[in-house]
C-alpha positions in Angstrom: -90.7 1.1 -53.5 -88.0 1.9 -56.1 -84.6 3.2 -54.9 -84.0 6.9 -56.2 -81.8 6.9 -59.3 -78.6 8.5 -58.2 -75.3 8.8 -60.1 -72.5 6.6 -59.0 -69.2 8.4 -59.6 -66.6 6.6 -61.5 -64.3 4.7 -59.0 -66.4 5.7 -55.9 -67.8 3.0 -53.8 -71.6 3.1 -52.9 -72.9 1.8 -49.6 -75.8 -0.7 -50.4 -77.7 -2.4 -47.6 -80.7 -3.8 -49.4 -81.7 -5.4 -52.5 -83.6 -2.2 -53.6 -80.5 -0.1 -53.3 -78.5 -2.7 -55.1 -81.0 -2.6 -58.0 -80.9 1.3 -57.9 -77.1 1.3 -58.1 -77.2 -1.0 -61.1 -79.9 1.1 -62.7 -77.8 4.3 -62.0 -74.8 2.5 -63.7 -76.7 1.4 -66.6 -77.9 5.1 -67.2 -74.2 6.3 -66.9 -73.2 3.8 -69.4 -75.9 5.0 -71.7 -77.1 1.4 -72.5 -80.8 0.6 -73.4 -82.3 -2.1 -71.3 -82.8 -4.2 -74.6 -79.0 -4.0 -75.1 -78.3 -4.8 -71.3 -80.5 -8.0 -71.6 -77.9 -9.1 -74.4 -74.9 -8.2 -72.4 -76.1 -9.7 -69.2 -77.4 -12.8 -70.9 -81.0 -12.2 -69.9 -84.3 -13.1 -71.6 -85.5 -10.3 -73.9 -87.3 -7.7 -71.7 -86.1 -8.8 -68.3 -84.1 -5.6 -67.7 -87.1 -3.3 -68.3 -89.1 -5.5 -65.7 -86.4 -5.6 -63.1 -84.8 -2.1 -63.2 -87.9 -0.2 -64.6 -90.0 1.9 -62.4 -92.6 -0.8 -61.4 -90.0 -3.5 -60.7 -92.3 -6.4 -61.5 -89.7 -9.0 -61.4 -86.7 -9.7 -59.0 -83.3 -11.1 -59.8 -82.1 -14.3 -58.2 -78.5 -14.7 -57.0 -77.1 -15.9 -60.2 -78.9 -13.3 -62.4 -77.9 -10.6 -59.9 -74.2 -11.4 -60.3 -74.5 -11.5 -64.1 -76.3 -8.0 -64.0 -73.4 -6.8 -61.8 -70.8 -8.1 -64.2 -72.6 -6.5 -67.2 -72.8 -3.2 -65.4 -69.0 -3.4 -64.6 -69.7 -3.4 -60.8 -68.4 -5.7 -58.0 -69.4 -6.3 -54.5 -67.2 -6.0 -51.5 -68.5 -7.4 -48.2 -67.3 -5.7 -45.0 -68.3 -5.5 -41.5 -70.9 -3.1 -40.4 -70.3 -2.0 -36.7 -73.9 -0.6 -36.3 -75.5 -3.7 -37.5 -73.1 -5.9 -35.4 -74.3 -4.1 -32.3 -77.8 -4.6 -33.1 -77.4 -8.2 -33.9 -75.4 -8.9 -30.7 -78.2 -7.6 -28.7 -80.7 -9.9 -30.5 -78.2 -12.9 -30.1 -77.9 -12.2 -26.3 -81.8 -12.0 -25.9 -82.9 -14.8 -28.4 -80.1 -17.3 -28.9 -78.4 -20.1 -26.7 -74.5 -20.1 -26.5 -73.1 -22.7 -28.9 -72.0 -25.9 -27.1 -68.5 -27.3 -27.6 -69.8 -30.6 -28.5 -72.4 -29.2 -30.9 -72.5 -30.7 -34.5 -70.6 -28.6 -36.9 -70.6 -28.8 -40.8 -68.8 -32.1 -42.1 -68.7 -33.4 -38.5 -69.9 -37.2 -39.3 -70.8 -39.8 -36.7 -68.0 -42.0 -35.8 -67.4 -45.2 -37.8 -68.0 -47.2 -34.4 -71.3 -45.4 -34.0 -72.3 -46.1 -37.7 -71.2 -49.8 -37.2 -73.5 -50.2 -34.1 -76.5 -48.7 -35.8 -76.2 -51.0 -38.6 -75.9 -53.9 -36.2 -79.0 -52.8 -34.3 -81.1 -52.2 -37.4 -80.0 -55.3 -39.3 -82.6 -57.6 -37.9 -85.3 -55.0 -38.7 -84.2 -54.8 -42.3 -84.3 -58.7 -42.6 -87.8 -58.5 -41.3 -88.8 -55.9 -43.9 -87.4 -58.1 -46.5 -89.3 -61.0 -45.5 -92.5 -59.2 -45.3 -91.9 -57.8 -48.8 -91.1 -61.4 -50.2 -94.3 -62.8 -48.5 -96.4 -60.2 -50.3 -95.0 -61.1 -53.9 -96.7 -63.1 -56.3 -94.8 -66.2 -57.7 -93.9 -64.4 -60.9 -92.5 -61.3 -58.9 -90.5 -63.5 -56.6 -88.9 -65.4 -59.4 -88.1 -62.1 -61.3 -86.6 -60.6 -58.1 -84.5 -63.9 -57.4 -83.2 -63.8 -61.1 -82.2 -60.2 -60.6 -80.3 -61.0 -57.5 -78.7 -64.0 -59.2 -77.6 -61.8 -62.0 -76.1 -59.2 -59.8 -74.1 -61.9 -57.9 -72.8 -63.3 -61.1 -71.9 -59.9 -62.5 -69.9 -59.1 -59.2 -68.2 -62.6 -59.5 -67.3 -61.9 -63.3 -66.0 -58.5 -62.2 -63.8 -59.9 -59.5 -62.4 -62.5 -61.9 -61.6 -60.0 -64.6 -59.7 -57.8 -62.2 -57.8 -60.8 -60.9 -56.8 -62.0 -64.4 -55.7 -58.5 -65.3 -53.5 -58.4 -62.2 -52.0 -61.8 -63.0 -51.5 -60.7 -66.6 -49.8 -57.4 -65.5 -47.5 -59.3 -63.2 -46.5 -61.8 -65.8 -45.9 -58.9 -68.2 -43.6 -57.3 -65.5 -41.8 -60.5 -65.0 -41.2 -61.0 -68.7 -39.9 -57.5 -69.2 -37.5 -57.9 -66.1 -36.2 -61.2 -67.6 -35.5 -59.5 -71.0 -33.8 -56.6 -69.2 -31.6 -59.0 -67.3 -30.8 -61.0 -70.5 -29.9 -57.7 -72.3 -27.6 -56.8 -69.5 -25.8 -60.2 -69.3 
């Protein structure tokens, strides 16, 4: 079902409560601007012919969130979200009937388990991970085992070399700073 094409007066807000009404408002705005759908495709960055499929009478395609905002920008429209008291009353009735009250200790976004809890879990499952590793090693052929051991050895040496380079750089930096301080003292004396 397509929304009726109604003219949106310049500077007047139109109440939109569904996707179909929003598409109807954009379609009306395109009509006011006197733009062809082919030209609107270019303005909005759409693939050729998409506007005709989205805003046309049959509405064969729908816009996703990103494309919808591209269409709003190209039509020089913006969205303003504001509370709807009637909808709030309906939702509060449904919440009272169907939902449980949020508990104070209920998990919230970005609420991670405590480090102590994470540490305990790793201690508990450490022996299980060892068993899995041993079982996997038992299933390997000699060639696969040798390849795995070489890769592990290379990783250990790579880590060692990285630590050595960092230590050497720190020592060189400290020596350089000491040399600069010595030169500064000589210059002042």
